[in-house]
N, C-alpha and C positions, 0 to 999 in steps of 0.2 A: 383462450381466456383474454379478456380485456383487462390490462393491468396498468394502474397509475403508479409510477415509481417516483417517489419524492426524495429529493436530495437538496439540501439547502445551499450547496456550494458549487464549485466548478467541476470540470470533468478531467482535469489533468493535474499532475504534479504530486499528489499525496494519495495515501492508501485508500481512503473511502471514496475519493474521486475516481480513481482507476477502477475500483470495485464496481461502482455504479455504472460506468459506461460499459464495462465488460458484461455485467449482468443484463443490461438492456440489449446488448448485441446477442448474447446467448439466448435470451427469451425470444427475441425476434427470429433467430434462426430456427427455433423450435415451433414457429408458427403463431406465437402469441402477438396480440396487438398491444403495443407499449406506448404510453404517454409519459415522458420524462419531464418532471417539474424541477427546475434547478436554476442556478444563477449564471450558467455558462453563456458568455457573449459570442462565442464562435463555435457552435456545435458542429458546423460543417467540417471542422478539422478532424472529426473522429468518426469511426465506423460504429454506428449505434444500432445496426441491424434493422434499420427502417423506423426506429422510434421517432415519434414527433416530440419536439422540445418546446416547452412552455416556460417562460421566465417571468415570475411575478415581480411587480414593482414593490419595493420595500419601503415602508414608512420611514421617513427621515434618513433613508439610505443606510440604516443601521443593520449590520450583519453580525449576529451572535456567533462567536468563534470560541474554540478551546485553546488555541495557540495563536498569538497575534502574527498575522501576515498582512501583506498589502493586497488589496483587491481594487482593481480599477473601477472607479465610479461609485464605490461603496465605502462606508466607514465601519471597519471591523472593530468590535469591542468584545472583550471577554464576557461570556454568558453570565458569569456570576456577578459582573459589574453592572448589568442592566437592571433597571427598575422593573417591578412587576408590570407596570403600565406599558413599558417599552416591549417587554417580552410578549405581553398580550396582543399588542398591535401587530407584532411580527407574526405570531401564530395565526391571527385572523386573516391577514393578507395572504398567507400561504394556504390556509384552509379554503379560502374563497377561490383561489386558483385551482385547487383540487376539485372542489364542488362543481366548478364550471365544466369539468371534464367528465363528470358522472353521467350515466351510470357506468360502473365498472365492477368486475368480479372481485377485484382485490385492490386495496391501496397498500403498497409496500413502502414503508418509510425508514430511512436511515437515521440512526442515532436515537437513543432513548429520549434525549432532549436535543433538539426540539422536534424531532420527527414524531415521537409519541403523541404530544399534544396536538400537533398539526393533523395527524391522521385521525385522532379521536374526535377532533372538531369537524372533520369533513363529513361525517355521517354515512360512512360506507364500511363494509367489512375491512379490517386492516390488520397488518402485522408489522412488527418493528424489528429492525436489525441493530443490535448493540455492537458498536465497533470498538469501544474501549476508551477512546480518547475523551469522550464526553464524561465517562465514569471517573477516569483517573484525574483529568485536568480541571474539571469544573464541578462535578457533583460530589466527589468524595469529601466528607467532612462538612458538607453544606446541607443541613437538615431540610431547609425549604425546597431546594432543588431535588433532593433525594425523594422527598414525599411527592413532589409533582411527577417525577418519573414513575414512581410506584403506582400512582393513580392512573397515569396514562397507559400503563401496561395492563391494568386490571381487565379491560374489555378487549384486549388484542386477541385475535384468533390464535396467534403464535408469537413468541419472541425468539429470534434466532441469535445465537452466539457462535463465534468462529472457532472457539476452542474451549476445552475444559477450564482453562485459566480464566477466560472471560465469563464463563458461567459462575465461577466462584466470586469474581469481582462484582458481578451483577448482584448476587445475593448479599455481599458485604455492604454494597452502597445503597441499594433500594429495599433490601429485605427479600423475603420469599416471593417468588413469581411462579405462577402456574403456566403450564404449556410452553416450556422452554425447550428448544430443539438445538442441538449442536451440529452445525453445518459449516465446514471451513470455507474460506474464500477459494476461488478457482484460479487456475492458470490456463492461459490460452496456449495449449501445447502445439497448435499448428503454427503459431507465430514464434514462440520461444522454443527453438530447436537447434541442435548442433549444425554448424556450417563449416565447410572447408575454409581454412584460414584466409586464403587469397580472396575467396568470394565474400567472406564476412568483412574483410577490410575494405574492399572496393565498395560494397554497399554502405558501410558505415560512413566512408568519406563522401559518397554521393549524398547521403542524408545530411551530413554536416554542411555541405556546400549549399543546401537548400535553406539553411537557417536564416531567420531575419537578422538584419544588422543590429548590433548591440554594442555600440562603441563604449568602451570603458566599463562594460558590464552594468550599464545604467538600469537595465531591466533585470532584476534578480531572477525572475521566472523564465527568462530566455536563456538559451545556451550562450556560452562565452563566444565572442567573436574570434575568428581565427582557429577554431577547433579543428577544422579539416587539416590545416597545415601542421598543427602540433601533433595530432593523432597519427598523421602519415609518417612524421619523423619518429614518433615514439615506437611504432610497430615496424619500423625498418629492422629493428633488432628482434630476434625471436626469444630473447630472455623472458622468463616467466613474469607475468603481471598479476598482481593482486588487485581486486576490484572492490570498491564500496560504492553502493548507490542508495540514496535515501535523503532524508532531511539532514541539514547540517546544524544540528542542535547539540548542546552539551549532553543531553540524555541519550543521544544515539551512540555515544561511546567511541567516536572516531579517534579521540585522543588516546584511547587504550590501544587501538590498532597502530597508531603512530609509534608508541613505545615498543610494540612488538617488531615493527618494521625496522626500527633502529637496531634492535638486537640481532636480527638475522640479515640485515642489509638488502632486503627485497625492495622492489619498486612497486608503485601503486598508482592507480587511477581513481580519483575521488569525484563522484558525480552527485550533484545536488545543490540546493540553496538553503539558506537559513541564517539566523542571526549570529551563529557561531563561526561562520565561514572566515571572517577576517582573522580571528584568533587561530583557527586551524591553519590558515595559510602562513601565519607568523611562526608557528611551531612545527610545521611539517618537516619530516626528515628529507634528506636529499632524494632526488629522483621520485618526486610526487607530482602528479599532473592533475590539476583541477580543471573541470570542464564546465562548471555551472550545471543547471538541471538539464537532463536529456529526457526526451519522450520515448515511448515504446518503440517508435520507428528507428531510433538510434540504438536503444538497448538490445533489441533482438539481434543486432549484428556486433555490438561491442562485447556482450557477455561471452560469446563463443571464442573470443580472442584472449580471454583472461582465464588463467589456470584455476584460480581460487577466488571465490567471492566471500568476503567476511561481513558478518552482521554482528557488530560488537555492542549493541545497545546495553545500557546499564539501567534502563527503566523498563517496566513490564510492557510487553508487546502483545496485542490481541492475537496475532498470527504471524508466521514467518513468511509472508508473501515474497519478499525479496529472495529468500533462500530457495523457495519453491521455483520461482522463475529462473534463478541461476541454475538449479539442478536440471530443469527442463531443457535449458539451452547449452548444457555441456560444460559449465563451470562448477567446480566442486564447492559446495557450501560449507562454511565453518561458522557456527553461530554461538552466541553466548547462551549458556545452559540455564534458561529460566523461562517462565510464562509460556506464551504461545510458541516462542522460538524453540523451547525444549521439546515441544510436541513434534515439530518438524524434524528436529535432530533425531528423535526416537524413530520416526517413520523412515528416515533415510538409513539409520543404523540397522534397522531390521532387514533392509534390502542389501546391505553390504556384506561381504564375507566377514566372519566374526572378528578376525584380527585387525580389521580396519574400522570397526564400528565406533571406536572412541574418537575418530578423526572427524566426526560431524559437529562436535561442540567443545567448548572450553569453559572454564570457571569464569563467571561473570566478573568483569573488572580486573581480571588477573592477566596482565600483559605477558608474564613469563609463561603461563600455560598456553596462551594464544601463540606466542612465538614458537614454543616447542611443537605444537600441533601444526602450525602453518609451515614450519620448516620441514616437518615430516611429509606433509602433502606435496610440497614443492620438490622434495627429493625423490619421490616415487618415480619409477621408470614410466616410460610412455605407455607400455602395456598395462601396468598397474593403474595408471590414471584412466586409461580408456575403459578398463573393467569397472571402475568406480563410477565413471560418468554414465555408462550404460545402466548400471544398477540404480543410480539416482534418478535418471529419467523414467525408468520403469516405475519407480515408487511414486513419482508425480502423476504419471498417467493413471495409475491404479487408484490413487487417493484424492487427488486435488485438481483434476481437469474440470474446466467449466461445463463441459457437456454433462458430467455427473452432478456437479454442484447445483446448477441452475434448475435441473429437474427435481432434485431433493428439496429445494426451497418451496416448491409447489405441492409436494406430497401431502402435507396436512389439509390441503384444500381440494384435492382431486381424488382422494381415496374414498 
């Protein structure tokens, strides 16, 4: 098939960005011709499975976003703060870029808004992937945007959601939608896999030494300068490490993790960027290492070095991608028990021996419950931990590998 994959943003750093580049790569490996329409300035930095990248010029350099971040050369503005005229110009600029690549068997657009309107305006068969951030941060409670989303999905051949939670959120925000398919995001199980400790550390340090200079952390989307030296010193000790990787926003709940760490005295590595980083650094417990954001090339080697990965979000999540990647790479996931994270926890618990099933999740926002579960995981014998790691990886391969997911996304159009 010839597929135009539309994504309004970059290809690194956040969930839908990583999802898009992984999907392009997976479809390319399956033999499909993929054209990726996005705002990435440096697509050569990623393995896109042979996809050709097109970058539309945006009117007034305005980029509609759901959470404010900095984008080089663009002016990000919350979607709900744009005028109808500004939204219209953005949609037409992107739809024109898609139309220039037609004919295609399918246009696959990310986000109900503004992917739905862009795909609908392009004039080709289309489907839309609802990620959740657009629904929760911009559309919920906004009747105008909700109605626009509903209209945009009406003619879609399919609307994909990553979890039962996002299916319910979609219905709450835009009303009933026909032809909704539940397909989770995927994990690259060839990249995220267990590694011997010495090999993982050597490869992690090699990747850190390749990082661009970033004096004083001036570029929040770049790794911190000096990570190689700090990580080398950190992992000289074989004391267990707890890992968090993701955005550093209040809603991600890292402050809850910090309360739990203080209670049990464990050490942690915190990976990510965001507007809450300065406050987290101020309140971090002893023996907490911040690295700034890391790419998959770092994470595939860092995760196997960490005994437990905690996902403490206090806000609904579309899917537990972080938890699934951790499970694939040999770090035991412990997630807040809600939304898409809860579905990951259930999938892992089903693969664990019954007596360990409750160690996949904790009560949302409850630092005491997190501390108790985290303490139990860290106290397991090496044999017990190895047994759980093997079960967790098996669950990921069976349920959430990209090979399965990318093919499932095309089933409504190939059957």
